C-alpha positions in Angstrom: -14.9 -20.0 -40.0 -13.4 -16.5 -40.1 -14.2 -13.4 -38.1 -12.9 -10.0 -37.7 -12.6 -8.3 -34.3 -12.5 -4.4 -34.2 -10.0 -3.7 -31.6 -8.8 -0.5 -32.4 -11.1 1.8 -29.9 -9.7 4.1 -27.4 -12.9 4.1 -25.0 -12.5 7.8 -24.2 -15.8 7.8 -22.3 -14.3 5.0 -20.0 -11.1 7.1 -18.8 -9.4 6.9 -16.5 -9.8 3.0 -16.9 -8.6 3.3 -20.6 -6.1 5.8 -20.0 -3.3 3.2 -20.5 -5.1 0.5 -22.1 -7.2 0.2 -25.4 -11.0 -0.3 -24.7 -11.1 -4.1 -25.6 -8.6 -4.7 -22.7 -10.9 -3.3 -20.0 -11.9 -6.3 -17.9 -15.3 -7.7 -17.0 -15.2 -10.3 -14.3 -11.5 -10.2 -14.5 -11.1 -10.8 -18.0 -10.7 -8.4 -21.1 -13.9 -7.8 -23.0 -12.2 -9.1 -26.1 -11.3 -12.3 -24.3 -15.0 -12.8 -23.8 -15.6 -12.1 -27.2 -13.0 -14.6 -28.6 -14.4 -17.4 -26.3 -17.9 -16.6 -27.7 -16.6 -16.7 -31.2 -14.9 -20.0 -30.6 -17.9 -21.6 -29.2 -19.7 -21.0 -32.5 -16.9 -22.4 -34.6 -15.2 -19.1 -35.5 -11.5 -19.8 -35.0 -9.6 -18.1 -37.7 -9.7 -14.5 -36.5 -8.2 -11.1 -37.6 -8.0 -8.3 -35.0 -7.6 -4.7 -36.4 -5.4 -2.6 -34.0 -4.7 1.1 -33.6 -4.7 2.5 -29.9 -2.0 0.9 -27.6 -1.9 -2.3 -29.9 0.9 -3.9 -27.7 -1.4 -4.6 -24.9 -3.7 -6.9 -27.1 -0.6 -8.5 -28.8 0.9 -9.3 -25.4 -2.3 -10.7 -24.0 -3.6 -12.8 -26.8 -0.4 -13.7 -28.7 -1.2 -16.0 -31.7 -4.6 -17.1 -29.8 -3.4 -20.5 -29.2 -4.1 -20.1 -25.5 -7.7 -19.3 -26.3 -8.3 -22.1 -29.0 -8.2 -19.8 -31.8 -5.6 -18.6 -34.7 -5.3 -14.9 -34.2 -3.7 -12.6 -36.7 -3.5 -8.7 -36.6 -3.4 -5.7 -38.7 -2.3 -2.3 -37.4 -3.6 1.2 -38.4 -0.9 3.7 -38.3 -3.6 6.3 -38.7 -7.4 6.0 -38.0 -9.0 4.4 -40.9 -12.4 3.9 -39.8 -14.3 0.5 -39.1 -14.3 -0.4 -42.9 -10.9 1.1 -43.7 -9.3 -0.9 -41.0 -10.7 -4.2 -42.4 -9.4 -3.3 -46.0 -5.9 -4.0 -44.4 -6.9 -7.6 -44.1 -8.2 -8.0 -47.4 -5.8 -11.0 -48.4 -6.9 -13.0 -45.3 -10.8 -12.6 -45.9 -11.1 -14.9 -48.8 -14.6 -16.3 -47.7 -17.7 -15.2 -45.7 -16.6 -13.5 -42.6 -18.1 -12.1 -39.4 -17.3 -8.7 -38.1 -17.6 -7.9 -34.4 -16.7 -5.3 -31.9 -13.9 -6.4 -29.5 -15.3 -3.9 -26.9 -18.8 -4.8 -26.6 -20.3 -7.8 -24.6 -22.9 -10.0 -26.2 -24.3 -13.6 -26.0 -26.1 -13.4 -29.5 -26.7 -16.7 -31.3 -24.3 -16.3 -34.2 -25.2 -19.8 -35.6 -28.7 -18.5 -36.3 -27.3 -15.1 -37.7 -25.1 -17.2 -39.9 -28.1 -19.3 -41.1 -30.1 -16.2 -41.9 -27.6 -14.6 -44.0 -27.1 -17.8 -46.0 -30.9 -18.1 -46.2 -31.1 -14.5 -47.7 -28.6 -14.9 -50.2 -27.2 -11.4 -49.9 -23.6 -9.9 -49.8 -24.0 -8.0 -46.4 -26.1 -9.0 -43.1 -26.4 -6.6 -40.4 -27.3 -7.9 -36.9 -29.6 -5.5 -35.1 -31.1 -5.3 -31.6 -34.3 -3.8 -30.3 -33.6 -1.4 -27.4 -35.5 0.9 -25.3 -33.3 4.1 -26.0 -32.6 4.1 -29.7 -31.8 7.6 -29.8 -28.2 6.7 -28.2 -27.4 4.4 -31.1 -27.3 4.1 -34.9 -31.0 3.4 -35.8 -31.6 1.0 -38.9 -35.0 1.2 -40.5 -36.0 -2.1 -42.2 -38.9 -3.1 -44.5 -41.3 -6.3 -44.2 -38.8 -8.4 -46.0 -36.0 -7.7 -43.5 -34.1 -5.5 -45.9 -32.3 -2.4 -44.8 -34.3 0.9 -45.9 -31.9 3.6 -44.5 -29.5 4.3 -41.4 -30.1 7.3 -38.8 -27.3 8.0 -36.5 -28.4 8.9 -33.0 -31.8 10.5 -34.1 -33.7 13.0 -32.0 -37.2 11.9 -30.4 -39.1 13.6 -33.2 -36.9 11.6 -35.7 -37.4 8.2 -34.3 -39.1 5.7 -36.6 -37.7 2.5 -35.3 -36.4 0.7 -32.1 -33.9 -1.4 -33.8 -30.2 -0.4 -33.7 -26.9 -1.4 -35.4 -24.8 -3.6 -33.0 -21.8 -3.5 -35.3 -22.1 -7.2 -36.1 -21.9 -8.1 -39.8 -21.6 -11.1 -42.0 -19.9 -9.9 -45.3 -18.9 -11.8 -48.5 -15.3 -11.0 -49.5 -16.2 -9.3 -52.8 -17.6 -6.5 -50.9 -14.1 -5.5 -49.8 -13.5 -4.2 -53.3 -15.9 -1.2 -52.7 -13.8 0.0 -49.6 -11.2 2.6 -50.8 -7.6 2.1 -49.7 -5.7 4.1 -47.0 -8.5 6.7 -46.4 -10.9 6.6 -43.2 -14.0 4.8 -44.2 -16.9 3.5 -42.1 -19.4 0.8 -42.6 -22.7 2.6 -41.4 -21.6 6.1 -42.5 -20.1 5.4 -45.7 -20.1 1.9 -47.2 -23.5 0.8 -46.3 -25.3 4.0 -47.7 -23.2 3.6 -50.8 -24.3 0.0 -51.3 -27.9 1.0 -50.9 -27.6 3.9 -53.6 -26.2 1.2 -55.9 -29.2 -1.1 -55.3 -27.2 -3.9 -53.5 -29.5 -5.5 -50.9 -28.6 -5.3 -47.1 -30.4 -8.1 -44.9 -31.3 -7.2 -41.4 -31.4 -9.8 -38.6 -32.9 -8.9 -35.3 -31.2 -10.8 -32.7 -32.5 -12.1 -29.4 -30.1 -11.9 -26.3 -27.8 -9.5 -24.5 -25.9 -6.8 -26.2 -24.1 -3.8 -24.6 -21.4 -1.7 -26.2 -19.9 -0.6 -22.8 -19.5 2.8 -23.8 -19.6 4.5 -20.4 -18.4 3.7 -16.9 -22.2 3.1 -15.9 -22.6 0.7 -18.5 -19.4 -1.2 -17.4 -20.9 -1.4 -13.9 -24.2 -2.5 -15.3 -22.7 -5.4 -17.5 -21.0 -6.7 -14.4 -24.3 -6.7 -12.5 -26.3 -8.1 -15.8 -23.7 -11.0 -15.7 -24.4 -11.6 -11.8 -28.1 -11.4 -12.4 -27.8 -14.0 -15.3 -29.0 -11.8 -18.0 -26.0 -12.6 -20.2 -25.5 -16.3 -21.3 -21.9 -16.3 -21.0 -19.8 -18.4 -18.8 -18.8 -16.6 -15.4 -16.0 -18.8 -14.3 -15.3 -19.9 -10.8 -17.2 -22.2 -8.4 -20.9 -21.7 -7.3 -20.5 -21.9 -3.4 -23.9 -20.4 -2.5 -26.8 -18.6 -4.1 -25.3 -16.5 -6.9 -21.9 -16.4 -5.1 -18.9 -17.4 -7.3 -15.5 -18.0 -6.0 -12.5 -18.5 -8.1 -9.8 -21.3 -7.7 -7.1 -20.8 -5.0 -9.2 -17.9 -3.3 -8.8 -17.8 0.3 -11.6 -16.4 2.4 -11.6 -16.0 6.2 -14.4 -17.8 8.0 -16.0 -14.7 9.4 -15.9 -12.8 6.2 -19.4 -11.9 5.0 -20.3 -12.4 1.2 -23.5 -10.8 -0.1 -25.4 -12.3 -3.0 -24.9 -11.9 -5.8 -21.0 -11.6 -5.8 -18.2 -12.8 -7.8 -14.5 -13.5 -6.3 -11.8 -14.3 -8.7 -8.8 -16.7 -8.6 -6.2 -16.4 -5.9 -8.2 -13.5 -4.1 -7.4 -13.2 -0.4 -10.1 -12.0 2.0 -9.2 -11.6 5.5 -11.0 -11.6 8.8 -14.0 -9.2 9.4 -14.4 -8.3 5.7 -17.8 -7.5 4.2 -18.2 -8.0 0.7 -21.7 -6.7 -0.4 -24.0 -7.8 -3.2 -23.2 -6.7 -6.7 -19.5 -6.7 -5.9 -16.8 -8.0 -8.2 -13.3 -8.9 -6.8 -10.9 -9.6 -9.7 -8.1 -12.3 -9.5 -5.1 -11.7 -7.3 -6.7 -9.1 -5.0 -6.3 -8.7 -1.2 -8.8 -7.3 0.8 -7.5 -6.8 4.5 -9.0 -7.2 7.7 -12.5 -5.3 8.4 -12.7 -3.6 4.9 -15.9 -3.1 3.3 -16.7 -3.4 -0.5 -20.3 -2.8 -1.5 -21.5 -2.8 -5.3 -18.1 -2.1 -6.4 -15.6 -3.5 -8.8 -12.0 -4.1 -7.8 -9.9 -5.1 -10.8 -6.8 -7.4 -10.8 -4.0 -7.3 -8.6 -5.0 -4.5 -6.4 -4.7 -4.3 -2.6 -7.6 -2.9 -0.3 -6.3 -2.0 3.3 -7.7 -2.7 6.7 -11.0 -1.2 7.5 -11.4 0.6 4.1 -14.7 1.3 2.9 -15.4 1.0 -1.1 -19.0 2.0 -2.3 -20.4 1.8 -5.6 -17.1 2.5 -7.1 -14.4 1.3 -9.7 -11.0 0.5 -8.7 -8.6 -0.3 -11.4 -5.8 -2.9 -11.6 -2.6 -2.9 -9.5 -3.8 -0.2 -7.1 -2.5 0.0 -3.4 -5.4 1.3 -1.0 -3.9 1.5 2.4 -5.9 1.2 5.8 -9.1 3.1 6.5 -9.4 4.8 3.2 -12.9 5.8 1.7 -13.9 5.8 -1.8 -17.4 7.1 -2.4 -20.3 6.5 -4.9 -19.3 6.7 -8.7 -15.7 7.4 -7.7 -13.2 5.9 -10.2 -9.6 5.0 -9.4 -7.1 4.5 -12.4 -4.6 1.5 -12.4 -1.3 1.7 -10.4 -2.4 4.3 -8.0 -1.3 4.4 -4.3 -3.6 5.8 -1.7 -2.0 6.4 1.7 -3.7 5.7 4.8 -7.1 7.4 5.5 -7.4 9.0 2.1 -10.9 10.0 1.1 -12.2 10.0 -2.5 -15.4 11.9 -2.5 -18.3 10.7 -4.6 -17.9 11.2 -8.5 -14.4 11.9 -8.4 -11.9 10.2 -10.8 -8.1 9.7 -10.1 -6.1 9.1 -13.2 -3.6 6.3 -13.4 -0.2 6.3 -11.6 -1.1 8.8 -9.0 0.3 8.7 -5.3 -1.9 10.3 -2.6 -0.6 10.9 0.8 -2.2 9.8 3.9 -5.1 11.8 5.5 -5.9 13.6 2.3 -9.4 14.2 0.9 -9.8 14.4 -2.9 -12.7 16.5 -3.8 -12.1 17.0 -7.5 -10.6 14.9 -10.5 -7.0 14.2 -10.0 -5.6 14.2 -13.5 -1.9 15.4 -13.6 -0.3 15.8 -10.2 0.4 13.3 -7.5 -0.1 14.3 -3.8 2.8 13.1 -2.2 4.6 13.5 1.4 7.8 15.6 1.2 10.1 12.6 1.6 10.4 8.9 1.3 12.0 8.9 4.7 10.0 9.0 7.9 11.2 9.5 11.4 12.3 5.9 11.5 13.7 5.3 8.1 11.8 4.2 4.9 8.5 2.2 5.4 5.4 1.0 3.4 3.3 -1.8 2.9 5.3 -5.1 2.3 5.4 -6.3 -1.2 3.1 -3.5 -2.4 5.3 -0.5 -1.6 8.3 -2.0 -0.2 9.0 -4.4 -3.0 12.7 -6.3 -3.9 12.8 -4.0 -6.9 12.3 -0.9 -4.5 14.8 -2.3 -1.9 17.5 -2.9 -4.6 17.1 0.8 -5.8 17.3 2.0 -2.3 20.4 -0.1 -1.6 22.0 1.5 -4.8 21.1 5.0 -3.5 22.4 4.3 0.0 25.6 2.8 -1.3 26.1 5.9 -3.7 26.2 7.9 -0.5 28.5 5.6 1.5 30.6 5.5 -1.6 32.4 2.5 -3.3 34.9 0.5 -1.3 32.9 1.2 2.0 31.7 -1.6 4.3 28.0 -1.7 5.7 26.5 -4.1 8.2 23.0 -5.4 7.3 20.7 -7.2 9.6 16.9 -8.2 9.6 14.2 -9.6 11.9 12.9 -13.2 11.7 10.2 -12.6 9.3 10.6 -14.4 5.9 9.6 -10.9 4.0 12.5 -9.2 5.8 14.9 -11.9 4.6 13.8 -11.3 1.0 14.1 -7.5 1.3 17.5 -7.8 3.0 18.7 -9.9 0.0 17.5 -7.3 -2.4 19.0 -4.5 -0.5 22.2 -6.2 -0.1 22.3 -6.9 -4.0 21.9 -3.0 -4.6 24.9 -2.2 -2.1 27.0 -4.8 -4.0 26.3 -3.5 -7.4 27.7 -0.2 -6.7 30.8 -1.6 -5.0 30.0 -1.5 -1.3 31.1 -4.4 0.9 28.8 -6.1 3.2 28.9 -7.5 6.7 25.7 -9.7 6.7 24.6 -10.0 10.5 21.7 -12.2 9.4 19.1 -12.2 12.1 19.7 -9.5 14.8 17.7 -6.9 16.8 17.9 -3.2 16.3 20.2 -2.5 19.3 22.6 -5.2 18.2 22.7 -3.7 14.7 23.4 -0.3 16.1 26.1 -1.5 18.5 28.0 -3.7 15.7 27.6 -0.7 13.3 29.3 1.6 16.0 31.9 -0.8 17.4 32.6 -3.2 14.4 36.0 -2.8 12.6 36.0 -0.5 9.6 32.1 -0.2 9.2 30.7 2.8 7.4 27.1 2.3 8.0 24.3 0.1 9.1 20.9 -1.2 7.8 18.1 -2.9 9.8 15.1 -4.4 8.0 12.1 -5.5 9.8 8.3 -5.8 9.8 6.8 -3.1 12.0 5.2 -3.8 15.4 2.5 -1.6 14.8 1.2 -3.2 11.8 2.1 -6.7 10.3 2.0 -5.6 6.7 4.1 -2.7 7.0 7.9 -3.1 6.3 10.7 -0.8 7.6 14.1 -0.2 6.4 16.3 1.9 8.9 19.6 3.4 7.8 22.5 4.3 10.1 25.8 6.3 9.9 29.1 4.8 11.0 28.3 5.4 14.6 25.1 3.3 14.4 23.1 6.7 14.7 19.9 7.4 12.3 20.8 9.4 9.1 20.7 13.2 9.7 18.1 15.0 7.2 21.3 16.3 5.0 22.2 12.7 4.3 18.7 11.5 3.8 18.3 14.3 1.3 21.2 13.2 -0.7 20.2 9.5 -0.8 16.7 10.6 -1.7 17.8 12.7 -4.6 20.0 9.8 -6.0 17.0 7.4 -5.4 14.5 9.5 -7.6 17.1 10.3 -10.3 18.2 6.5 -10.4 21.7 8.0 -11.3 23.5 5.1 -9.7 27.4 4.7 -10.3 28.4 2.2 -12.7 31.3 -0.2 -11.3 33.2 -2.8 -13.2 32.6 -6.4 -12.7 35.9 -6.9 -10.6 34.9 -3.9 -8.4 31.5 -5.2 -7.2 31.2 -5.5 -3.4 32.2 -8.6 -1.3 29.8 -10.3 1.2 31.0 -11.5 4.6 29.4 -13.2 7.5 31.2 -12.2 10.7 28.9 -14.0 13.1 28.9 -13.9 17.1 26.7 -10.8 16.9 25.0 -11.7 20.2 28.1 -12.6 22.0 29.8 -9.3 21.0 26.8 -7.4 22.3 26.6 -9.4 25.5 30.3 -9.1 26.2 30.2 -5.2 26.0 27.1 -5.1 28.4 29.0 -7.4 30.7 32.0 -5.3 30.6 30.4 -1.9 31.7 27.7 -3.4 34.2 28.3 -3.9 37.8 27.9 -7.6 38.7 27.7 -6.9 42.3 24.7 -4.4 41.8 22.8 -6.7 39.4 23.5 -10.0 41.6 20.4 -9.6 43.8 18.3 -9.9 40.7 19.6 -13.2 39.5 16.7 -15.5 39.1 14.2 -12.8 40.1 13.2 -11.5 36.6 11.0 -12.8 33.9 11.2 -11.7 30.3 9.0 -11.6 27.4 11.0 -11.1 24.2 10.4 -12.3 20.7 14.0 -11.3 19.8 16.0 -14.6 20.3 19.3 -13.0 20.7 18.2 -10.6 23.3 16.2 -13.3 25.2 19.4 -15.4 25.3 21.5 -12.4 26.6 19.1 -11.6 29.3 18.9 -15.3 30.3 23.0 -15.3 30.3 23.3 -12.2 32.3 20.3 -12.5 34.8 19.3 -16.1 34.8 15.8 -14.8 33.7 13.0 -17.0 32.8 11.6 -16.5 29.4 7.9 -16.8 29.1 8.1 -19.1 26.1 4.7 -20.3 26.1 3.2 -16.8 25.9 5.7 -16.1 23.0 4.6 -19.2 21.1 1.0 -18.4 21.5 1.6 -15.0 20.3 3.3 -16.1 17.0 0.5 -18.5 16.3 -2.2 -15.8 17.0 -3.3 -13.8 13.9 -2.7 -10.7 16.0 0.9 -11.8 16.7 1.8 -8.2 17.3 -0.1 -7.9 20.2 1.5 -8.5 23.7 -0.5 -10.5 26.5 0.3 -7.8 29.1 -2.3 -9.1 31.6 -1.2 -12.6 31.5 2.5 -11.6 32.0 1.3 -9.5 35.0 -0.6 -12.3 36.7 2.6 -14.6 36.3 4.9 -11.8 37.9 2.4 -11.4 40.5 2.3 -15.0 41.4 6.0 -15.5 41.4 6.9 -12.2 42.9 9.2 -11.3 40.2 10.0 -8.5 38.0 8.8 -9.0 34.4 10.6 -7.2 31.4 8.5 -6.9 28.2 10.7 -6.1 25.2 9.0 -4.9 22.1 9.8 -3.2 18.9 12.7 -5.2 17.7 14.4 -4.7 21.0 13.9 -1.0 21.6 10.6 -0.6 23.7 10.8 -1.8 27.3 7.6 -2.1 29.5 8.0 -3.0 33.3 5.8 -5.0 35.4 6.8 -5.0 39.1 6.5 -7.7 41.7 3.0 -7.0 42.5 1.9 -7.4 38.9 1.5 -3.7 38.3 2.0 -2.9 34.5 3.9 0.2 33.9 3.2 1.0 30.3 6.0 2.2 28.1 5.6 6.0 28.8 5.7 5.3 32.5 8.7 2.9 32.2 10.6 5.8 30.4 9.9 8.1 33.1 11.2 5.6 35.6 14.3 4.9 33.7 15.0 8.8 33.2 14.4 9.1 37.0 17.0 6.4 37.5 19.5 8.0 35.6 18.9 11.5 37.2 19.5 10.0 40.3 22.2 7.3 39.9 24.4 8.4 36.7 27.8 10.1 37.2 27.3 13.7 38.1 29.2 15.0 34.9 26.7 13.3 32.5 23.8 15.7 31.4 20.4 14.4 31.1 18.8 14.8 27.7 15.1 15.3 27.6 12.8 15.8 24.8 10.8 19.0 24.6 7.6 17.2 25.9 9.1 15.8 28.9 7.2 15.8 32.3 7.8 18.7 34.5 8.8 16.6 37.4 11.9 15.1 35.5 13.4 18.8 35.0 12.6 19.6 38.8 14.3 16.3 39.8 17.2 17.1 37.7 17.5 20.6 39.2 17.3 19.2 42.8 20.2 16.8 41.9 22.3 19.6 40.3 22.3 17.6 36.9 22.5 19.6 33.9 19.5 19.4 31.5 19.8 19.4 27.9 16.5 19.8 25.7 16.9 17.9 22.4 14.9 17.4 19.1 12.2 14.8 19.2 13.4 13.5 15.9 15.5 10.4 16.4 18.5 11.4 14.4 18.9 14.9 15.6 18.4 13.8 19.2 20.9 11.1 19.1 23.5 12.9 17.4 23.3 15.7 20.0 23.6 13.1 22.8 26.7 11.8 21.0 28.5 15.0 20.8 27.8 15.6 24.3 28.9 12.4 25.7 31.9 12.1 28.2 33.1 8.6 27.3 33.9 7.2 23.9 34.4 3.5 24.6 31.0 2.7 26.0 28.0 2.4 23.9 25.7 5.5 23.8 22.5 3.5 24.6 24.2 1.9 27.6 24.9 5.2 29.1 22.0 7.2 28.2 19.7 4.0 28.5 16.5 6.1 29.2 16.3 7.3 25.7 14.2 4.4 24.6 16.6 2.7 21.9 17.7 -0.4 23.8 15.4 -2.2 26.1 18.1 -4.9 27.3 20.7 -2.2 28.1 17.9 -0.3 29.9 16.7 -3.1 31.7 20.3 -4.0 33.0 21.0 -0.4 34.0 17.6 0.0 36.1 18.2 -3.4 37.9 21.9 -2.2 38.6 20.6 1.0 40.0 17.8 -0.7 41.8 20.5 -3.2 43.4 22.7 -0.2 44.3 20.0 1.5 46.0 18.6 -1.6 47.6 15.2 -0.9 46.2 12.5 -3.0 44.8 10.8 -1.8 41.6 7.6 -1.4 43.2 9.1 0.9 46.0 11.0 2.9 43.5 8.0 3.5 41.3 6.0 4.9 44.4 8.9 7.5 45.0 8.6 8.9 41.5 5.8 11.3 40.9 3.0 10.6 38.4 2.7 13.0 35.5 -0.6 13.7 34.0 0.4 13.8 30.3 -1.5 13.0 27.2 -0.9 12.8 23.5 -3.1 13.3 20.5 -2.7 13.6 16.8 -4.6 15.9 14.6 -4.7 15.5 10.5 -3.4 18.5 8.7 -2.6 18.6 4.9 1.1 19.1 4.2 0.5 22.3 2.4 -1.2 23.8 5.6 1.3 22.6 8.3 3.5 25.7 7.8 0.6 28.2 8.1 -0.8 26.4 11.2 2.6 26.2 12.9 3.2 30.0 12.2 -0.2 31.0 13.5 0.5 28.8 16.8 3.9 30.5 17.1 2.4 33.8 17.0 0.2 33.4 19.9 1.1 35.1 23.2 1.6 31.9 25.0 4.0 30.6 22.6 7.7 29.9 23.8 9.7 29.3 20.7 13.1 29.3 22.8 11.7 26.4 24.9 12.4 23.7 22.3 14.7 23.4 19.3 11.6 22.3 17.1 7.9 22.6 17.2 5.9 25.1 19.3 5.5 25.0 23.1 2.5 26.9 24.6 2.7 27.6 28.3 -0.9 28.0 29.7 -1.1 29.0 33.4 1.1 26.1 34.8 -0.1 23.7 32.1 1.9 23.2 28.9 1.2 22.1 25.3 3.8 21.0 22.7 2.9 20.8 18.8 5.2 19.2 16.5 4.6 18.3 12.6 4.9 14.6 12.2 7.7 13.3 9.7 5.7 10.3 8.9 2.0 11.7 8.0 0.4 14.9 7.3 -0.6 15.4 10.9 0.3 17.3 14.1 1.5 15.5 17.1 0.2 17.2 20.1 1.7 16.4 23.6 0.3 18.3 26.9 0.6 18.2 30.7 -1.8 19.3 33.3 -1.8 19.5 37.1 -4.3 16.7 37.6 -6.7 14.4 35.7 -9.6 16.5 35.5 -7.7 19.5 34.2 -6.0 17.2 31.6 -9.4 16.2 30.1 -10.4 20.0 30.0 -7.1 20.9 28.5 -7.4 18.2 25.8 -10.7 19.6 24.9 -9.6 23.1 24.7 -6.4 22.4 22.8 -8.1 20.2 20.3 -10.7 22.9 19.5 -8.0 25.5 19.3 -5.8 23.7 16.7 -8.6 22.3 15.0 -10.0 25.8 14.1 -6.7 26.5 12.2 -6.9 23.3 10.2 -9.0 23.6 6.8 
């Protein structure tokens, strides 16, 4: 049997969900509405189908093809201009040579079409209409019938005083082919508004069948949600798909749900969904196929469409999230909010109730959206943060993104140059490294593939390798296991300055990459011996006599295999391999078992070196098992440099350094240079001021926090020379009373807030090369805009702990008063 599916609707009232798709492609339980209709038609033997297309026809053609995957034969007509419901069917007149059914492709129904067919044949008429009794007929086209089930007249959305029936037109008809002759060609013409009244005027009988069952035209976003809930409540006699694992809880094939995740009833989870630990899926929630819900996120009475990501601790309440969205950690989406497809919401974005976000929007972290976002995106000023380019792995940082960034970096480096590229041990880093390398090779840049190497090794090889013009390190962030980082270096292994980053970013956004001939693409080389070359340099510039006392007296916890081997080789140190393997197997593998390491150090009366962040961050544990966190460790390293380094070397301190370090330098008559906090500016300033060229920067100024192994060796060298234990040395160094806090501030208000702070009488603009420093009766506060997020990073120091708590409260209130 034949049927026509009217599939040309735009679905204006369903925007922004329908902004880029026709209304029949809006999904219900993970499938387009039209797919539900086709499967329902096939159930009743309607397998020869014609779909009339107009708005975004390719979306329908690409999904359904010839209908073979759905058990039907599907043909199409295309309206180049709107022709109305009847005019569009006139285009398929040659196909419609027998009784045919007409049904809307954007309405959900479970009507018994066999009973409707039998009614039509029994009536012996040319046209039968399928009607439905509803409680609110004023919202639809009302059809008035007589006692013989014949149509008397039509009333389009009558007022209350005009109502004379509760039977409405569902847009489902059975028609004999000779009726098509009454439809004019190539002009707009509707069934209810034009053809049917004309047939009544000509005395042609129209039969009216009142159907039992479910019908919704899904004309609004509220009706879209209600249709989902009706399906979950069993009010629609259509297959839901999935496996029933509990009372009204459906889970699709391939779905992975953490054991401690909570699923309310009813709810529907699609195929290949990933629900992580601590997630709460509330009742009447629908999670479409290929969606990932990250740890501790909450979804209540909401619809999340296909291929979207909901970040850690995010909260979705009675909202609709379109397909292919990325919602980062701790976002909030309020009641009746709608997020169109392919949007990217940064961390801690708040979408207020009732707000709609149109498709393809990017919203920066810590932003609150209070009104509809239709035209512009709200982005951070640059793709670069303080440590390169970062984003959610395989959502923001994808192979395509990495290849384009590689081309942009290669365009800046220029054809014929050579670049060192390395990664950490994570499989995703390997994938992104290969994509990045492909981009470099495509624009004619040659590659030294260092394979797996730490950050310090990559910087060292970039600086001291032969004829290298730059470096790249790709890794998974220590702070969050779902974030990938791509860090770029210049020929000296230093982070790129802002001027270079701007040029690369401009090329990246314009996608104006140089074209090179096939014979000029880059070459790929594997130099090898990365750890040996790094270890040889360290060994060459260390005092073996000074480090000798520490042989076999050191433990290390380091997940960077190369660095662990170097420590074992140079110090004979013992790795805490059992703790490292436990950490890798743990779901929180980025967490470090500090207390366990400290207990082992105490029992063995040994120093423990804890190395994190791809070989950059060092935490010390002394012989008594006391943990000196990273901030305290950096203070100890800086003090060791001030006391023991050659007198001609200045000490480089950030603007928020503890006061005692500057006082210690003054006492030792060592020159103090205040640097930027931003790594690129800081390290370039240090490099320019260095007295020696043949020693790696991070082995000389080891206290800066960029090379943990070099810092460890230099500290042990200093302690050996001074004949001190780590515990005794730490007791000699004053304890600072410092604290750091972060306040969120929209990008477009940061400049004003910083200006108002700088105009305060306590501001000291000449005390730092960036940011604002406030001197407050012996205490100080330093405020710096973050390069990574719309926020202010605030450091402070007070005379004692009690005063520090008071200062934190005062500063927080004072700065918050300036932020809207």
